[in-house]
C-alpha positions as a printed NumPy array, in Angstrom:
array([[  0.   ,   0.   ,   0.   ],
       [  1.275,   3.475,  -0.923],
       [  0.354,   6.806,   0.673],
       [  1.17 ,  10.272,  -0.655],
       [  2.004,  13.291,   1.54 ],
       [ -0.523,  16.004,   2.426],
       [  0.182,  19.5  ,   3.766],
       [ -2.296,  19.766,   6.665],
       [ -5.811,  18.817,   7.79 ],
       [ -8.592,  19.843,  10.156],
       [-11.122,  17.232,  11.248],
       [-13.598,  16.038,  13.862],
       [-13.435,  12.248,  14.071],
       [-16.131,  10.175,  15.732],
       [-15.947,   6.897,  13.801],
       [-12.617,   5.844,  15.328],
       [-12.304,   2.149,  16.139],
       [-14.106,   1.075,  19.319],
       [-11.836,   0.153,  22.198],
       [-10.253,  -3.257,  21.686],
       [ -9.39 ,  -3.943,  25.337],
       [-12.926,  -3.1  ,  26.47 ],
       [-14.575,  -5.097,  23.654],
       [-12.57 ,  -8.252,  24.462],
       [-13.362,  -7.932,  28.152],
       [-17.091,  -7.347,  27.795],
       [-17.342, -10.402,  25.533],
       [-15.358, -12.649,  27.896],
       [-16.936, -11.292,  31.105],
       [-20.422, -11.855,  29.664],
       [-19.79 , -15.598,  30.152],
       [-20.029, -14.977,  33.906],
       [-23.402, -13.192,  33.875],
       [-27.027, -14.077,  34.486],
       [-29.354, -12.762,  31.77 ],
       [-28.708, -11.069,  28.44 ],
       [-25.938,  -8.516,  27.93 ],
       [-26.292,  -5.739,  25.344],
       [-23.202,  -4.129,  23.822],
       [-23.347,  -1.09 ,  21.558],
       [-20.343,  -0.038,  19.45 ],
       [-18.548,  -3.384,  19.871],
       [-15.326,  -3.414,  17.847],
       [-15.862,  -5.471,  14.7  ],
       [-12.217,  -6.165,  13.957],
       [-10.709,  -9.578,  13.269],
       [ -9.383, -10.02 ,  16.821],
       [-12.596,  -9.143,  18.626],
       [-14.76 , -11.135,  16.21 ],
       [-12.616, -14.171,  17.065],
       [-13.481, -13.549,  20.72 ],
       [-17.215, -13.537,  19.953],
       [-16.807, -16.824,  18.076],
       [-14.977, -18.297,  21.079],
       [-17.69 , -17.408,  23.597],
       [-20.236, -18.963,  21.225],
       [-18.164, -22.148,  21.142],
       [-18.213, -22.07 ,  24.956],
       [-22.022, -22.039,  24.94 ],
       [-23.051, -18.367,  24.787],
       [-25.827, -17.263,  22.444],
       [-24.645, -14.273,  20.385],
       [-26.882, -12.202,  18.105],
       [-26.543,  -8.85 ,  16.355],
       [-29.548,  -6.603,  15.801],
       [-29.701,  -2.864,  14.989],
       [-26.004,  -2.405,  15.751],
       [-26.267,  -4.07 ,  19.176],
       [-24.542,  -7.302,  20.162],
       [-26.746,  -9.455,  22.422],
       [-25.003, -12.123,  24.504],
       [-26.798, -14.671,  26.677],
       [-24.353, -16.633,  28.802],
       [-24.601, -20.419,  29.097],
       [-25.735, -21.94 ,  32.387],
       [-22.311, -23.597,  32.597],
       [-19.152, -23.243,  30.517],
       [-18.584, -26.633,  28.87 ],
       [-15.781, -28.194,  26.837],
       [-16.279, -27.22 ,  23.174],
       [-15.907, -29.699,  20.309],
       [-13.348, -27.466,  18.57 ],
       [-10.098, -25.589,  19.057],
       [-10.714, -22.035,  20.307],
       [ -9.094, -19.744,  17.726],
       [ -7.86 , -16.449,  19.21 ],
       [ -6.557, -15.169,  15.864],
       [ -3.89 , -12.545,  16.555],
       [ -5.124, -11.58 ,  20.029],
       [ -2.821, -12.   ,  23.015],
       [ -5.492, -10.378,  25.205],
       [ -8.084, -13.013,  24.332],
       [ -5.685, -15.931,  24.761],
       [ -4.211, -14.809,  28.081],
       [ -7.551, -13.855,  29.661],
       [ -9.122, -17.112,  28.513],
       [ -6.22 , -19.155,  29.904],
       [ -7.013, -17.587,  33.282],
       [-10.758, -18.122,  33.105],
       [-10.79 , -21.61 ,  31.603],
       [ -8.103, -22.989,  33.921],
       [-10.623, -22.583,  36.76 ],
       [-13.588, -24.292,  35.04 ],
       [-13.517, -27.6  ,  36.893],
       [-13.324, -30.89 ,  34.939],
       [-13.633, -29.275,  31.492],
       [-11.056, -29.426,  28.675],
       [-10.07 , -26.599,  26.311],
       [ -7.525, -25.982,  23.534],
       [ -6.518, -22.417,  22.621],
       [ -4.603, -21.541,  19.467],
       [ -4.029, -18.561,  17.17 ],
       [ -2.284, -17.398,  14.036],
       [  1.448, -17.892,  13.422],
       [  2.273, -14.58 ,  15.139],
       [  0.239, -15.259,  18.292],
       [  1.533, -18.821,  18.57 ],
       [  5.068, -17.408,  18.778],
       [  4.249, -15.072,  21.695],
       [  5.007, -16.013,  25.339],
       [  2.184, -17.446,  27.445],
       [  4.278, -18.67 ,  30.391],
       [  3.796, -15.336,  32.18 ],
       [  0.165, -16.453,  32.602],
       [  0.432, -20.249,  32.574],
       [  3.305, -20.493,  35.078],
       [  1.631, -18.693,  38.022],
       [ -1.619, -20.536,  37.326],
       [  0.182, -23.905,  37.234],
       [  1.838, -23.083,  40.56 ],
       [ -1.687, -22.715,  41.986],
       [ -2.794, -26.125,  40.716],
       [ -3.971, -25.349,  37.177],
       [ -3.351, -28.071,  34.58 ],
       [ -1.991, -26.266,  31.519],
       [  0.027, -27.842,  28.709],
       [  1.703, -26.465,  25.609],
       [  4.896, -26.193,  23.632],
       [  8.048, -25.057,  25.467],
       [  6.59 , -25.915,  28.893],
       [  3.245, -24.186,  28.285],
       [  4.917, -21.057,  26.942],
       [  3.752, -21.341,  23.326],
       [  0.318, -22.082,  21.891],
       [ -1.504, -24.254,  21.112],
       [ -2.324, -24.341,  24.827],
       [ -4.315, -27.219,  26.355],
       [ -6.18 , -26.668,  29.626],
       [ -7.754, -29.212,  31.984],
       [ -9.91 , -27.076,  34.263],
       [ -9.483, -27.515,  38.014],
       [-10.7  , -25.971,  41.254],
       [ -7.848, -23.657,  42.257],
       [ -6.709, -22.631,  45.709],
       [ -6.719, -19.007,  46.695],
       [ -3.341, -17.387,  46.095],
       [ -1.015, -14.557,  47.045],
       [  0.92 , -13.684,  43.884],
       [  3.381, -10.881,  43.133],
       [  4.015, -10.164,  39.446],
       [  7.414,  -8.823,  38.394],
       [  5.899,  -7.125,  35.341],
       [  3.114,  -4.56 ,  34.972],
       [  0.769,  -6.41 ,  32.633],
       [ -2.995,  -5.968,  32.488],
       [ -3.268,  -9.304,  30.684],
       [ -1.473, -11.194,  33.452],
       [ -3.478,  -9.367,  36.122],
       [ -6.791,  -9.993,  34.351],
       [ -6.022, -13.688,  33.83 ],
       [ -5.242, -14.137,  37.533],
       [ -8.36 , -12.172,  38.53 ],
       [-10.591, -14.39 ,  36.379],
       [ -9.074, -17.542,  37.866],
       [ -9.434, -16.104,  41.385],
       [-13.162, -15.509,  40.913],
       [-13.6  , -19.321,  40.964],
       [-10.991, -20.126,  43.636],
       [-11.695, -21.89 ,  46.936],
       [-10.966, -18.741,  48.944],
       [ -9.892, -15.107,  48.544],
       [ -6.761, -14.308,  46.527],
       [ -4.215, -11.48 ,  46.481],
       [ -2.401,  -9.986,  43.504],
       [  0.396,  -7.406,  43.508],
       [  2.151,  -5.786,  40.52 ],
       [  5.25 ,  -3.567,  40.37 ],
       [  3.29 ,  -0.618,  38.969],
       [ -0.315,  -0.038,  37.975],
       [ -1.219,  -1.545,  34.605],
       [ -4.491,  -0.93 ,  32.756],
       [ -7.263,  -1.37 ,  35.309],
       [-10.283,  -2.014,  33.076],
       [-10.88 ,  -5.515,  34.449],
       [-11.123,  -4.396,  38.074],
       [-13.396,  -1.459,  37.21 ],
       [-15.691,  -3.448,  34.931],
       [-15.981,  -6.565,  37.09 ],
       [-16.723,  -4.539,  40.236],
       [-19.502,  -2.662,  38.442],
       [-20.912,  -6.033,  37.369],
       [-21.059,  -7.251,  40.987],
       [-17.659,  -8.802,  41.699],
       [-15.757,  -7.853,  44.855],
       [-12.206,  -6.767,  44.032],
       [-10.677,  -4.58 ,  46.744],
       [ -7.739,  -2.172,  46.453],
       [ -5.333,  -2.643,  49.364],
       [ -3.032,   0.326,  48.733],
       [ -3.314,   3.874,  47.432],
       [ -1.419,   3.083,  44.211],
       [ -3.992,   0.347,  43.382],
       [ -1.177,  -2.095,  42.674],
       [ -2.245,  -4.519,  45.442],
       [ -5.696,  -6.078,  45.219],
       [ -7.806,  -8.69 ,  46.974],
       [-10.101, -10.811,  44.795],
       [-13.054, -12.49 ,  46.501],
       [-14.554, -15.597,  44.865],
       [-17.935, -15.113,  43.212],
       [-20.911, -16.059,  45.367],
       [-23.322, -15.752,  42.446],
       [-23.282, -14.9  ,  38.753],
       [-22.487, -11.341,  37.718],
       [-25.184,  -8.89 ,  36.653],
       [-25.92 ,  -8.688,  32.934],
       [-24.954,  -5.297,  31.514],
       [-26.014,  -2.834,  28.83 ],
       [-23.075,  -0.711,  27.67 ],
       [-21.676,   1.389,  24.848],
       [-17.997,   0.717,  24.106],
       [-16.058,   4.012,  23.847],
       [-13.556,   4.719,  21.095],
       [-10.049,   3.372,  21.503],
       [ -7.46 ,   5.972,  22.622],
       [ -4.706,   3.813,  21.106],
       [ -6.454,   4.04 ,  17.721],
       [ -7.299,   7.729,  18.166],
       [ -3.632,   8.411,  18.897],
       [ -2.62 ,   7.873,  15.259],
       [ -4.642,  10.909,  14.233],
       [ -3.357,  12.951,  17.176],
       [  0.107,  12.085,  15.867],
       [ -0.892,  13.143,  12.35 ],
       [ -2.027,  16.552,  13.638],
       [  1.307,  16.977,  15.442],
       [  3.581,  16.201,  12.481],
       [  1.625,  18.136,   9.838],
       [  1.931,  21.932,  10.338],
       [ -1.271,  23.941,  10.969],
       [ -3.348,  20.806,  11.601],
       [ -6.042,  20.24 ,  14.222],
       [ -8.18 ,  17.238,  15.138],
       [-11.   ,  16.643,  17.616],
       [-11.272,  12.99 ,  18.658],
       [-14.751,  12.186,  19.984],
       [-16.206,   9.561,  22.318],
       [-12.723,   8.447,  23.431],
       [-11.972,   6.41 ,  26.557],
       [-10.158,   8.73 ,  29.009],
       [ -8.927,   6.245,  31.624],
       [ -5.606,   7.626,  32.942],
       [ -3.818,   4.358,  32.173],
       [ -4.724,   4.774,  28.49 ],
       [ -3.884,   8.406,  27.651],
       [ -0.253,   8.558,  28.769],
       [  0.949,   8.784,  25.141],
       [ -1.106,  11.969,  24.696],
       [  0.642,  13.358,  27.796],
       [  4.006,  12.621,  26.137],
       [  2.913,  14.576,  23.043],
       [  2.048,  17.479,  25.363],
       [  5.556,  17.33 ,  26.848],
       [  6.902,  17.478,  23.292],
       [  4.988,  20.704,  22.632],
       [  1.588,  19.678,  21.27 ],
       [ -1.49 ,  21.579,  22.479],
       [ -3.962,  19.019,  23.833],
       [ -7.183,  19.468,  25.827],
       [ -9.503,  16.853,  27.339],
       [-13.236,  17.193,  27.953],
       [-15.177,  14.491,  29.823],
       [-18.65 ,  14.128,  28.296],
       [-19.856,  10.883,  29.878],
       [-19.217,   8.633,  32.888],
       [-20.374,   5.076,  32.224],
       [-18.166,   2.139,  33.181],
       [-15.265,   4.551,  32.528],
       [-14.676,   8.257,  31.777],
       [-15.374,   9.084,  28.125],
       [-14.923,  12.352,  26.249],
       [-13.194,  14.454,  23.607],
       [ -9.511,  15.043,  22.975],
       [ -8.579,  18.135,  20.954],
       [ -5.082,  18.174,  19.439],
       [ -3.354,  21.106,  17.737],
       [  0.002,  20.574,  16.121],
       [  3.106,  22.54 ,  17.118],
       [  6.856,  22.112,  16.576],
       [  7.888,  19.03 ,  18.56 ],
       [ 10.912,  18.814,  20.852],
       [ 12.755,  15.703,  22.014],
       [ 11.765,  13.886,  25.192],
       [ 13.036,  11.003,  27.346],
       [ 10.453,   8.383,  28.348],
       [ 11.156,   5.716,  30.976],
       [  8.136,   5.774,  33.335],
       [  4.56 ,   4.483,  33.078],
       [  5.626,   2.341,  30.116],
       [  2.748,  -0.097,  30.728],
       [  0.358,   2.823,  30.103],
       [  1.693,   3.558,  26.615],
       [  3.178,   0.281,  25.374],
       [  0.757,   0.09 ,  22.423],
       [  1.454,   3.668,  21.349],
       [  5.263,   3.456,  21.33 ],
       [  5.498,   2.692,  17.569],
       [  3.483,   5.858,  16.882],
       [  5.504,   7.841,  19.434],
       [  8.643,   6.77 ,  17.553],
       [  7.236,   8.621,  14.53 ],
       [  6.772,  11.744,  16.681],
       [ 10.39 ,  11.382,  17.833],
       [ 11.548,  11.175,  14.203],
       [  9.791,  14.496,  13.491],
       [ 11.007,  16.268,  16.655],
       [ 14.043,  18.464,  17.226],
       [ 16.756,  16.622,  19.145],
       [ 17.295,  13.092,  20.47 ],
       [ 14.419,  11.238,  22.122],
       [ 14.819,   8.058,  24.162],
       [ 12.487,   5.211,  25.194],
       [ 13.74 ,   2.951,  28.02 ],
       [ 12.266,   0.175,  30.212],
       [ 10.194,  -1.076,  27.269],
       [ 11.56 ,  -4.608,  26.837],
       [  7.948,  -5.807,  26.574],
       [  8.034,  -4.48 ,  22.991],
       [ 10.212,  -7.479,  22.089],
       [  7.286,  -9.898,  22.531],
       [  4.394,  -8.031,  20.928],
       [  2.93 ,  -8.88 ,  17.497],
       [  6.468,  -8.354,  16.221],
       [  9.724,  -7.491,  17.955],
       [  8.651,  -3.861,  17.889],
       [ 12.02 ,  -2.465,  18.908],
       [ 13.655,  -4.096,  15.878],
       [ 10.681,  -3.223,  13.631],
       [ 10.804,   0.452,  14.622],
       [ 14.595,   0.756,  14.364],
       [ 14.867,  -0.985,  10.989],
       [ 12.045,   0.991,   9.396],
       [ 13.11 ,   4.391,  10.727],
       [ 16.6  ,   3.718,   9.383],
       [ 15.06 ,   2.983,   5.979],
       [ 13.483,   6.445,   6.187],
       [ 16.886,   8.063,   6.759],
       [ 16.421,   8.653,  10.49 ],
       [ 19.321,   8.036,  12.907],
       [ 18.323,   5.42 ,  15.495],
       [ 20.169,   3.516,  18.229],
       [ 18.753,   0.209,  19.453],
       [ 18.852,  -0.825,  23.134],
       [ 17.735,  -4.09 ,  24.689],
       [ 14.812,  -2.268,  26.339],
       [ 14.188,   0.618,  23.94 ],
       [ 15.807,   2.963,  21.456],
       [ 17.068,   6.49 ,  20.783],
       [ 15.766,   8.51 ,  17.824],
       [ 17.412,  11.65 ,  16.481],
       [ 14.797,  13.786,  14.773],
       [ 15.413,  14.675,  11.145],
       [ 13.877,  14.924,   7.701],
       [ 12.306,  11.536,   6.989],
       [ 12.263,  10.308,   3.41 ],
       [  9.853,   8.022,   1.597],
       [ 10.712,   4.314,   1.818],
       [  9.249,   0.824,   1.501],
       [  8.402,  -0.336,   5.006],
       [  8.132,  -3.873,   6.404],
       [  5.185,  -4.224,   8.771],
       [  6.233,  -7.713,   9.958],
       [  2.508,  -8.504,  10.12 ],
       [  2.164,  -5.995,  12.975],
       [ -0.832,  -3.665,  12.736],
       [  0.73 ,  -0.937,  14.889],
       [  3.911,  -0.802,  12.802],
       [  1.854,  -0.565,   9.599],
       [ -0.4  ,   2.226,  10.906],
       [  2.434,   4.238,  12.455],
       [  4.437,   4.375,   9.239],
       [  1.369,   5.174,   7.136],
       [  0.927,   8.225,   9.387],
       [  4.555,   9.185,   8.715],
       [  3.655,   8.778,   5.036],
       [  1.26 ,  11.73 ,   5.391],
       [  4.401,  13.827,   5.829],
       [  6.851,  12.281,   3.351],
       [  5.06 ,   9.543,   1.396],
       [  5.435,   5.839,   2.23 ],
       [  4.893,   2.297,   0.98 ],
       [  3.951,  -0.451,   3.453],
       [  4.455,  -4.04 ,   2.333],
       [  1.55 ,  -5.657,   4.235],
       [ -1.338,  -3.529,   5.421],
       [ -3.87 ,  -6.367,   5.795],
       [ -2.795,  -6.754,   9.435],
       [ -4.461,  -3.397,  10.214],
       [ -7.832,  -5.178,  10.104],
       [ -6.996,  -7.004,  13.335],
       [ -7.683,  -3.83 ,  15.344],
       [ -8.781,  -0.862,  13.192],
       [-10.869,  -1.941,  10.169],
       [-11.732,   1.613,   9.026],
       [ -8.249,   3.127,   9.505],
       [ -7.694,   3.575,   5.759],
       [-11.176,   5.095,   5.394],
       [-10.36 ,   7.749,   7.99 ],
       [ -7.013,   8.47 ,   6.328],
       [ -8.96 ,   9.201,   3.146],
       [-11.402,  11.412,   5.107],
       [ -8.551,  13.69 ,   6.182],
       [ -7.273,  13.976,   2.616],
       [ -4.801,  11.111,   2.201],
       [ -4.264,   9.626,  -1.233],
       [ -3.926,   5.85 ,  -0.989],
       [ -2.859,   3.465,  -3.747],
       [ -1.742,  -0.152,  -4.138]])
């Protein structure tokens, strides 16, 4: 796919992709409810559609009518007669490993595409196995396909050495079915959607410290309440167009109906530190804070980023583009997690920025980018949607060709449509 440069744009964008993290969770959590759940604005991307297919295979009734997804949970989660295909979604696989490991006497097999089956699952399977879960897979249950023999788990007291919402959510889901209360501690606060959502549905998850990094999970005494919700727009998806406004002079964008959870807008805060003018306006409080983000471009300056990495891990490829367009040397550190995403994102970013004529240094846990005048190049996406989208945004400034853009459909099906809305010229 080729994209030609544009000079500037002004836009109000409301049809941004719905939030992927929230969509996955509402689908999976619906399995624990009594009654019929109604979800408006569910993300219809490849990853989240795989999750709907999985909950159907587990016994849920799923229907779509007038833009709403209706989900009626099964009385009991039973072994399906098929492999549960998570597609490209690490979120779906890791959360389901947690949930299904605690479904007593049932058997499940989880698999995915070639990219997902190369990503590490031991960070979830290992703590669960230490608690009595029966989980099997390649490389000592580190690589999918993953086989699970459900078992009644003991309560646990587990400290995680990484800040990962997927690990935390998997352990929470297992703990909801444990014999007694469980405790979970992480080194710093990761995305907290699971705790917020499950508590509002009737679970009892208690924060034991001010930082919210230490929680107590009480086993469910009854099924959760069915819910009726509207999924907000994904700040990670919205961020691409905030980036576009920042690297194209005299541009402005208003991003509407965006999730404003503080653990999800850290990348916008980094753009502010770099010089962008950004305002936030809360318009709705449902399960989470939702509102508008207004971004006006300005000359960007270099920045060093080493804190709250878990809050912006998905946006780092796009931030690397901002660094390439900024004055000075910017550094990302403490981001080793990038090595095990849909691609080795540190290598993907470094290689592709170098192709664009940008000076980059690679570290084990990050990289340094010296801002400069990027040139058009042919980019390798490595099958990674966030690499593809980030470099297409850079293409708005200097022109770009991306070798495989099909991967974008895993998370943001109308990304190309919105690019065209703001004036981009796209060709094969």
